[in-house]
C-alpha positions as CSV (number, residue, x, y, z in Angstrom):
1,M,51.7,76.1,-29.1
2,S,49.6,77.2,-26.1
3,A,46.5,78.8,-28.4
4,N,46.7,74.9,-29.9
5,I,46.6,73.2,-27.0
6,A,43.6,75.8,-25.4
7,E,41.7,74.3,-28.6
8,M,42.7,71.1,-28.0
9,E,41.8,71.2,-24.6
10,S,39.0,73.1,-24.6
11,R,36.9,70.4,-27.8
12,R,37.6,67.6,-25.7
13,A,36.4,69.3,-22.9
14,A,32.9,69.4,-24.7
15,A,33.0,66.1,-26.2
16,K,33.1,64.5,-22.6
17,M,30.2,66.3,-21.7
18,G,27.7,64.5,-24.4
19,G,24.8,66.2,-24.6
20,G,25.5,68.2,-21.6
21,Q,24.7,68.2,-18.1
22,R,21.6,68.4,-17.9
23,R,20.7,65.1,-19.8
24,I,23.8,63.4,-17.8
25,D,21.5,64.6,-14.9
26,A,18.3,62.6,-16.4
27,Q,19.9,59.7,-16.6
28,H,21.7,59.5,-13.2
29,A,17.9,59.9,-12.4
30,K,17.0,57.1,-13.9
31,G,19.9,54.7,-11.9
32,K,22.3,54.9,-15.0
33,L,25.8,55.5,-15.7
34,T,26.5,58.0,-18.7
35,A,28.7,56.1,-21.5
36,R,32.3,57.3,-20.3
37,E,31.4,56.9,-16.6
38,R,31.0,52.8,-17.3
39,L,34.2,52.4,-19.2
40,E,35.8,54.1,-15.8
41,V,34.3,51.1,-14.0
42,L,35.1,48.5,-17.0
43,L,38.6,49.0,-17.8
44,D,41.9,49.2,-15.3
45,E,42.3,52.3,-13.9
46,G,44.0,55.4,-16.3
47,S,44.1,52.4,-19.4
48,F,41.4,53.9,-21.8
49,E,42.4,55.4,-25.0
50,E,39.6,56.7,-26.9
51,M,39.6,56.7,-30.2
52,D,37.3,59.0,-32.8
53,L,37.1,61.6,-30.3
54,Y,35.8,64.5,-32.7
55,V,33.3,62.3,-35.2
56,E,30.5,64.0,-35.7
57,H,27.3,63.2,-38.5
58,D,27.4,64.7,-41.9
59,C,23.5,64.3,-42.0
60,V,21.7,67.7,-43.1
61,D,18.0,66.5,-43.3
62,F,15.5,67.7,-40.9
63,G,17.7,70.7,-39.2
64,M,20.2,67.9,-38.2
65,Q,23.3,70.4,-39.8
66,D,22.7,72.4,-36.9
67,Q,22.8,70.1,-34.5
68,K,26.2,67.9,-34.3
69,I,27.7,66.8,-31.4
70,P,31.6,65.9,-31.5
71,G,31.9,61.8,-30.8
72,D,28.3,61.5,-32.7
73,G,26.9,59.1,-29.5
74,V,29.4,56.8,-29.1
75,V,32.6,56.2,-27.0
76,T,34.9,54.2,-28.6
77,G,38.5,52.5,-28.1
78,S,40.5,50.3,-25.9
79,G,42.2,49.8,-22.4
80,T,43.0,46.6,-20.1
81,I,41.0,44.1,-17.9
82,N,43.7,44.0,-15.1
83,G,46.5,44.9,-17.6
84,R,44.6,42.2,-20.9
85,L,43.5,44.3,-23.8
86,V,39.5,44.6,-24.5
87,F,38.8,47.2,-27.2
88,V,35.5,48.7,-26.3
89,F,32.5,50.8,-27.5
90,S,30.0,52.5,-25.3
91,Q,26.5,53.9,-26.8
92,D,26.3,57.5,-25.0
93,F,22.2,58.0,-24.4
94,T,22.7,61.6,-23.4
95,V,23.2,62.0,-27.2
96,F,21.0,61.8,-29.8
97,G,19.0,58.9,-27.4
98,G,22.3,57.2,-28.6
99,S,20.7,56.4,-32.0
100,L,22.7,55.0,-34.7
101,S,24.2,57.3,-37.7
102,A,26.6,56.3,-40.4
103,R,28.8,57.9,-38.7
104,H,28.3,56.1,-35.2
105,A,28.5,52.3,-37.5
106,Q,31.4,53.9,-38.7
107,K,33.5,53.9,-35.2
108,I,31.7,50.7,-34.3
109,C,32.7,49.2,-37.1
110,K,36.6,50.5,-36.5
111,V,37.4,49.0,-32.3
112,M,36.0,45.7,-33.8
113,D,38.4,46.0,-36.8
114,A,41.0,46.8,-34.9
115,A,40.3,44.1,-32.4
116,M,39.5,41.2,-35.3
117,K,43.7,42.5,-36.0
118,V,45.7,42.0,-33.3
119,G,43.3,39.7,-31.1
120,A,41.8,41.0,-28.5
121,P,37.8,40.3,-27.2
122,V,35.2,43.3,-28.3
123,I,33.0,44.3,-25.5
124,G,29.8,46.4,-26.4
125,L,27.6,48.5,-23.8
126,N,24.6,48.8,-25.8
127,D,22.4,51.5,-24.8
128,S,20.6,53.4,-27.7
129,G,17.0,54.2,-28.9
130,G,17.6,52.5,-32.3
131,A,19.1,53.7,-36.2
132,R,18.7,57.4,-35.9
133,I,15.9,58.6,-38.1
134,Q,16.9,60.8,-39.7
135,E,19.6,59.4,-41.5
136,G,16.9,57.0,-43.6
137,V,18.7,53.8,-44.9
138,A,22.0,55.5,-44.3
139,S,21.5,54.1,-40.3
140,L,20.3,51.3,-41.6
141,G,23.2,50.7,-44.1
142,G,25.4,51.3,-40.5
143,Y,23.5,48.7,-38.6
144,A,23.7,46.1,-41.8
145,D,27.8,47.2,-41.2
146,V,28.2,46.1,-37.5
147,F,26.1,42.8,-38.0
148,Q,28.6,41.8,-41.2
149,R,32.0,42.3,-38.4
150,N,29.4,40.8,-35.9
151,V,29.7,37.9,-38.5
152,L,33.2,37.6,-39.3
153,A,34.1,37.8,-35.7
154,S,32.4,35.0,-34.0
155,G,34.6,32.4,-32.9
156,V,37.8,34.8,-33.9
157,V,37.9,37.6,-31.0
158,P,35.6,37.0,-28.1
159,Q,33.0,39.1,-28.8
160,L,30.6,40.3,-25.0
161,S,27.4,42.7,-24.8
162,L,26.6,45.0,-22.2
163,I,22.4,45.9,-22.0
164,M,22.8,48.3,-20.1
165,G,19.5,50.2,-21.3
166,P,17.1,50.2,-24.8
167,C,18.1,47.9,-26.9
168,A,14.8,47.5,-30.4
169,G,14.4,46.9,-33.2
170,G,17.1,46.6,-36.0
171,A,19.8,46.8,-33.5
172,V,19.3,43.8,-31.3
173,Y,20.7,41.3,-33.6
174,S,24.6,42.6,-33.3
175,P,24.3,41.5,-29.5
176,A,22.1,38.6,-31.1
177,M,25.2,37.6,-32.8
178,T,28.0,38.2,-30.0
179,D,28.6,35.4,-27.8
180,F,27.4,36.5,-25.0
181,I,24.7,39.0,-23.1
182,F,24.1,40.9,-19.8
183,M,21.6,42.3,-19.0
184,V,20.3,44.3,-16.5
185,K,17.0,44.7,-14.4
186,D,15.0,47.1,-15.3
187,S,16.2,49.3,-16.9
188,S,17.4,47.1,-19.9
189,Y,15.1,45.7,-22.7
190,M,15.1,44.0,-26.4
191,F,12.7,43.4,-28.4
192,V,12.0,43.4,-31.8
193,T,8.3,45.4,-32.1
194,G,8.2,47.4,-29.1
195,P,5.0,47.1,-26.6
196,E,3.0,49.6,-28.9
197,V,3.1,47.8,-32.1
198,V,2.3,44.6,-30.8
199,K,-0.6,46.1,-29.7
200,T,-1.5,47.5,-32.7
201,V,-1.1,44.2,-34.2
202,T,-2.0,41.7,-31.9
203,N,-4.2,43.5,-29.3
204,E,-1.9,42.5,-26.6
205,I,-0.7,45.3,-23.2
206,V,2.4,44.2,-22.2
207,T,4.8,46.5,-20.3
208,Q,8.9,46.9,-22.2
209,E,9.9,44.8,-18.9
210,E,7.5,42.1,-19.5
211,L,8.3,42.2,-23.0
212,G,12.3,42.1,-23.5
213,G,13.3,42.6,-20.1
214,A,16.2,41.0,-18.2
215,I,14.4,39.0,-16.6
216,T,12.3,37.7,-19.9
217,H,15.2,36.8,-21.6
218,S,17.4,35.4,-18.8
219,S,14.6,33.0,-17.8
220,K,12.3,32.5,-21.0
221,T,13.7,32.9,-24.0
222,S,17.8,32.6,-23.3
223,V,18.6,35.7,-25.1
224,S,20.8,36.9,-22.2
225,D,22.9,34.9,-20.1
226,L,23.3,37.0,-16.8
227,A,20.5,39.6,-15.0
228,L,22.5,42.0,-13.1
229,E,21.0,44.4,-11.0
230,N,22.7,47.4,-11.9
231,D,25.3,49.3,-13.8
232,I,27.8,48.4,-11.9
233,E,26.9,45.0,-11.3
234,A,27.2,44.2,-14.4
235,L,30.4,45.9,-15.5
236,L,32.3,44.3,-13.3
237,A,31.0,40.6,-13.7
238,A,31.9,41.6,-17.1
239,R,35.7,42.1,-15.8
240,D,35.9,39.1,-13.7
241,F,34.3,36.9,-16.9
242,I,36.3,38.5,-19.6
243,D,39.3,37.1,-17.3
244,F,38.6,33.5,-18.1
245,L,38.8,33.8,-21.9
246,P,41.8,33.7,-24.1
247,S,42.2,36.8,-26.7
248,S,41.1,34.9,-29.9
249,N,41.0,31.9,-31.0
250,R,45.1,31.3,-31.9
251,D,45.7,32.6,-28.0
252,E,45.6,30.2,-25.0
253,V,43.4,30.3,-22.0
254,P,45.0,32.3,-19.2
255,E,46.4,30.9,-16.4
256,R,46.3,32.9,-12.9
257,P,48.8,31.8,-9.8
258,C,46.8,28.9,-7.8
259,A,47.0,28.1,-4.2
260,D,44.8,25.1,-4.1
261,P,46.2,21.7,-4.1
262,W,45.8,19.9,-8.0
263,D,45.5,16.4,-5.3
264,R,43.3,18.0,-2.9
265,Q,41.2,15.1,-2.4
266,E,37.1,15.7,-1.6
267,S,36.2,13.8,0.8
268,S,32.3,14.4,0.8
269,L,32.5,13.2,-2.6
270,D,32.2,9.9,-1.8
271,T,29.0,10.3,0.0
272,I,26.9,12.8,-2.2
273,I,25.2,10.2,-4.1
274,P,22.0,9.5,-2.2
275,P,21.3,5.8,-1.9
276,S,17.8,6.0,-4.0
277,A,18.1,6.4,-7.4
278,N,15.4,8.6,-7.1
279,Q,16.5,10.9,-4.8
280,P,18.1,14.2,-6.1
281,Y,21.7,16.0,-5.0
282,D,23.3,19.9,-6.7
283,M,25.3,19.0,-9.0
284,A,26.5,22.5,-8.9
285,E,28.4,21.3,-5.2
286,I,30.3,19.1,-7.2
287,I,31.8,21.1,-9.8
288,R,32.8,23.7,-7.3
289,K,34.2,21.0,-5.3
290,T,36.2,19.9,-8.2
291,L,37.5,23.4,-9.1
292,D,40.0,25.9,-8.3
293,E,39.0,27.5,-5.2
294,G,35.3,26.6,-5.7
295,E,34.9,29.4,-8.4
296,F,32.4,28.6,-10.8
297,F,31.0,31.4,-13.1
298,E,27.8,30.2,-14.1
299,V,26.1,31.7,-17.4
300,Q,22.6,31.0,-18.1
301,P,21.8,29.8,-14.4
302,L,17.9,30.8,-14.8
303,H,17.1,29.6,-17.5
304,A,17.2,25.5,-18.3
305,G,18.2,24.6,-14.7
306,N,18.6,20.9,-15.7
307,I,21.7,21.5,-17.4
308,L,24.3,23.9,-15.8
309,C,26.9,25.6,-17.5
310,G,29.6,27.6,-16.9
311,F,33.3,28.6,-16.2
312,G,35.9,27.5,-13.9
313,R,39.5,27.2,-13.5
314,I,42.5,23.8,-13.1
315,E,45.4,24.4,-12.1
316,G,44.6,28.3,-12.9
317,K,43.6,27.7,-16.5
318,T,39.8,28.0,-17.8
319,V,37.7,25.0,-18.1
320,G,34.4,24.6,-19.6
321,V,32.0,22.9,-17.8
322,V,28.8,21.4,-18.5
323,A,26.4,19.2,-16.1
324,N,23.4,17.5,-15.6
325,Q,21.8,18.4,-12.6
326,P,19.3,16.3,-11.2
327,M,18.1,19.2,-8.9
328,V,15.9,20.2,-11.8
329,L,13.5,18.4,-14.0
330,A,15.7,14.8,-13.1
331,G,18.6,16.0,-15.0
332,V,16.5,15.0,-18.5
333,L,17.5,17.3,-21.5
334,D,14.8,18.9,-23.5
335,I,14.7,21.2,-26.0
336,N,16.1,24.6,-23.9
337,S,19.0,22.5,-22.1
338,S,20.0,20.6,-25.1
339,K,20.2,24.5,-27.2
340,K,22.0,25.9,-23.9
341,A,24.6,23.1,-23.4
342,A,25.0,23.2,-27.7
343,R,26.0,26.7,-28.0
344,F,28.5,27.0,-24.7
345,V,30.1,23.6,-25.9
346,R,30.4,25.3,-29.5
347,F,32.2,28.8,-27.6
348,C,34.4,26.9,-25.9
349,D,35.4,24.4,-28.9
350,A,36.2,27.6,-30.9
351,F,38.5,29.5,-28.3
352,N,40.3,26.3,-27.1
353,I,38.4,25.7,-23.8
354,P,38.7,22.1,-22.8
355,I,35.4,21.1,-21.3
356,L,34.4,19.0,-18.8
357,T,31.3,17.1,-18.2
358,F,29.0,15.7,-15.3
359,V,27.1,13.5,-16.3
360,D,23.9,12.3,-14.4
361,V,21.1,12.0,-17.3
362,P,17.9,9.9,-16.9
363,G,17.4,10.6,-20.7
364,F,15.3,12.8,-23.1
365,L,12.1,14.5,-22.1
366,P,9.2,12.4,-23.6
367,G,5.8,13.7,-24.4
368,T,3.8,15.7,-27.5
369,D,4.9,19.2,-26.1
370,Q,8.8,18.5,-26.8
371,E,8.2,16.0,-30.0
372,H,6.0,18.7,-32.1
373,N,8.1,21.4,-31.0
374,G,11.5,19.2,-32.3
375,I,13.3,17.8,-29.7
376,I,14.9,15.5,-32.6
377,K,16.6,18.7,-34.0
378,H,17.1,20.4,-31.4
379,G,18.9,17.4,-29.1
380,A,20.8,16.8,-32.5
381,K,22.4,20.0,-31.7
382,L,24.2,19.2,-28.5
383,L,25.1,16.2,-30.0
384,F,26.9,17.8,-33.0
385,A,28.9,19.9,-30.6
386,Y,29.9,17.8,-28.8
387,A,31.0,15.4,-31.7
388,E,32.7,18.3,-33.8
389,A,34.9,19.6,-30.5
390,T,38.2,18.6,-31.1
391,V,39.6,20.4,-27.3
392,P,40.2,17.8,-24.6
393,K,37.2,16.8,-23.4
394,I,36.7,15.1,-20.0
395,T,33.7,13.5,-18.7
396,V,32.8,11.8,-15.2
397,I,29.6,9.7,-14.8
398,T,28.4,10.5,-11.3
399,R,25.2,8.4,-11.5
400,K,22.7,8.2,-14.6
401,A,23.8,7.4,-18.5
402,Y,21.1,6.2,-20.1
403,G,20.0,6.0,-23.9
404,G,20.6,8.7,-26.0
405,A,21.3,11.0,-23.5
406,Y,24.7,8.8,-22.7
407,D,25.8,9.1,-26.1
408,V,24.9,12.8,-26.4
409,M,26.7,13.8,-22.8
410,S,30.8,13.3,-24.4
411,S,30.7,10.0,-24.7
412,K,33.7,7.4,-25.6
413,H,31.7,7.4,-29.3
414,L,31.9,11.1,-29.7
415,R,36.2,11.4,-29.2
416,G,35.9,11.9,-25.5
417,D,39.6,12.1,-24.9
418,L,39.0,10.5,-21.0
419,N,36.0,8.7,-19.5
420,Y,35.9,8.0,-16.2
421,A,32.9,7.2,-14.1
422,W,32.1,6.7,-10.0
423,P,31.5,3.5,-8.6
424,T,27.9,5.0,-8.3
425,A,27.1,5.4,-12.1
426,E,24.9,3.2,-13.8
427,I,25.6,3.0,-17.6
428,A,22.1,1.4,-19.3
429,V,19.7,1.7,-22.5
430,M,17.2,2.9,-20.3
431,G,16.3,2.4,-16.3
432,A,15.5,-1.0,-14.8
433,K,12.2,-0.6,-14.1
434,G,11.4,0.1,-17.7
435,A,13.7,-2.4,-19.4
436,V,12.8,-5.2,-17.4
437,E,8.5,-4.5,-18.2
438,I,9.5,-4.2,-22.2
439,I,11.5,-7.7,-22.0
440,F,9.4,-9.8,-20.0
441,R,6.0,-7.9,-21.0
442,G,3.2,-9.9,-19.7
443,Q,4.8,-11.2,-16.3
444,D,3.6,-10.4,-12.8
445,A,4.0,-8.4,-10.6
446,D,6.6,-10.8,-8.0
447,G,8.3,-11.4,-11.8
448,I,8.8,-8.3,-12.8
449,A,10.3,-7.4,-8.9
450,A,12.7,-10.6,-9.5
451,K,13.7,-9.8,-13.0
452,T,14.4,-5.7,-12.3
453,K,16.5,-6.5,-9.2
454,E,18.3,-9.0,-11.5
455,Y,19.1,-5.9,-14.3
456,E,19.9,-3.6,-11.9
457,D,22.5,-6.2,-10.8
458,R,24.1,-6.9,-14.4
459,F,23.5,-3.0,-15.5
460,A,23.3,-0.2,-12.7
461,N,27.0,-0.1,-13.0
462,P,29.4,1.7,-14.6
463,F,31.9,-1.8,-15.2
464,V,29.8,-3.4,-18.4
465,A,30.8,-0.1,-20.2
466,A,34.1,-0.5,-18.9
467,S,34.8,-4.1,-20.0
468,R,34.4,-2.8,-24.2
469,G,36.8,0.5,-23.3
470,Y,33.6,2.7,-23.0
471,I,34.8,4.2,-19.9
472,D,38.3,4.8,-18.8
473,E,38.6,4.2,-15.1
474,V,36.4,3.8,-12.7
475,I,37.0,6.5,-10.1
476,Y,37.0,7.0,-6.1
477,P,35.1,10.0,-6.1
478,H,37.7,12.1,-4.1
479,S,40.1,11.7,-6.9
480,T,38.0,13.8,-9.4
481,R,39.5,17.0,-8.6
482,R,43.3,14.9,-9.4
483,R,42.2,13.1,-12.3
484,I,41.2,16.1,-13.6
485,A,44.2,17.6,-13.5
486,L,46.1,15.2,-14.7
487,G,43.6,14.2,-17.4
488,L,44.4,17.8,-18.6
489,R,48.2,17.9,-18.2
490,K,48.3,14.6,-21.0
491,L,45.6,16.8,-23.1
492,R,47.6,20.1,-23.0
493,N,49.1,19.3,-26.6
494,K,46.1,17.3,-28.4
495,A,46.0,17.6,-31.5
496,L,43.3,16.9,-33.8
497,E,41.6,18.0,-36.6
498,N,38.1,17.4,-38.7
499,P,37.8,17.3,-42.3
500,W,38.5,20.4,-44.1
501,K,35.4,21.7,-45.3
502,K,33.7,25.0,-45.9
503,H,31.6,25.2,-42.9
504,D,29.8,22.3,-41.1
505,N,25.6,22.4,-41.3
506,I,24.7,22.5,-37.6
507,P,20.6,21.0,-37.2
508,L,19.7,24.3,-36.5
């Protein structure tokens, strides 16, 4: 027996060395952790249970039969984050550059199947040179097997991708289908075709970082939700992030003890709206002063800053927050902000996370650039997302709610459950000056000024909408947290179902 145990221990030790000390040192020299070191940071100490430690590829072409390393370039298994079960795979760049073989893909599919079966999140740590060329179509088939699991798991269990090295070619489509992507600055990149191919085909000279680095994808393309400084920061952010999410679409949102009083009054909110309608203020301040202990985990902070999306807690329970940001483009809705918020709203709805919406929106951004690039369809995505959502929806209008953008931002007409307005709210088809210039076209400047004042007195307030029942109550700003907490209690057992359908056809 002792000989058998010694054999097992020696095999385990060999497998855990991956591609060997030289390649481990090379990984460290790039400022990157190894696949196993990353799991040690991500998971609770001692909680990782590995699967398929001894799996090897079965390729016999190009001399590969003589190059077999147990594990085949990916470490898979399960563990806990703050005591909650998660399934993980971590690609090992020290073994064949983390390239994906049929067996490598089989290991990833196995943990994804297990996660679906028991209802637990999947976290993928991507660090791979792509498909293993020596295997040809077998490796491509492996990618497609993983893609299929991503699609089936979508909306069933949360999927989080951490890009911690190269992710190119077909490899990018698996993270792209997961719910959230975190990238590491200066060491991770994603692109379908690399700089060399781009140069050959288009004569453009571009670096990997410019083409598909963390800053590019978290600011320009919106492919990535966060750009973190290094591996450690990314892994710790993932630990915090997973704490907000339910384990599956069958579970309640997680709850943590909270010492922040549910009825805390925030008197500073009574004076946060500036006297001039053209003067901005920071919507993030309102969000933080409303949520438990001021904690707000924002996603895509570098992209479409005119809308804020992220997670927080009320009475210890997770809520999703969507809010117009007057500090950027006056909080207007445009293509990027509509897509950003629509995807976030759909995620919250899929996982039964209540949606809290703060509204200060002057309308949709005008211009040929927006129209020619499809603002109609992209704006409709956000409208569609809010309209189909059946989770508790609470809306607070702080200032402007103009035109179609009023409708879109979780209005009562889109089955908003509780729609509140501050006394500073202005709910109208458009701003007073623009409206008067249309209604009273041809009048002189004094006449326009007088009619503008009349229009403002008539419509630049929440009471017309409240008189029609579109606003449930005009509330004191300082009582916003209390109202939301009471609202979420009332809506805890909300039951609402959409008509049966195979699936909807959101305007893509």
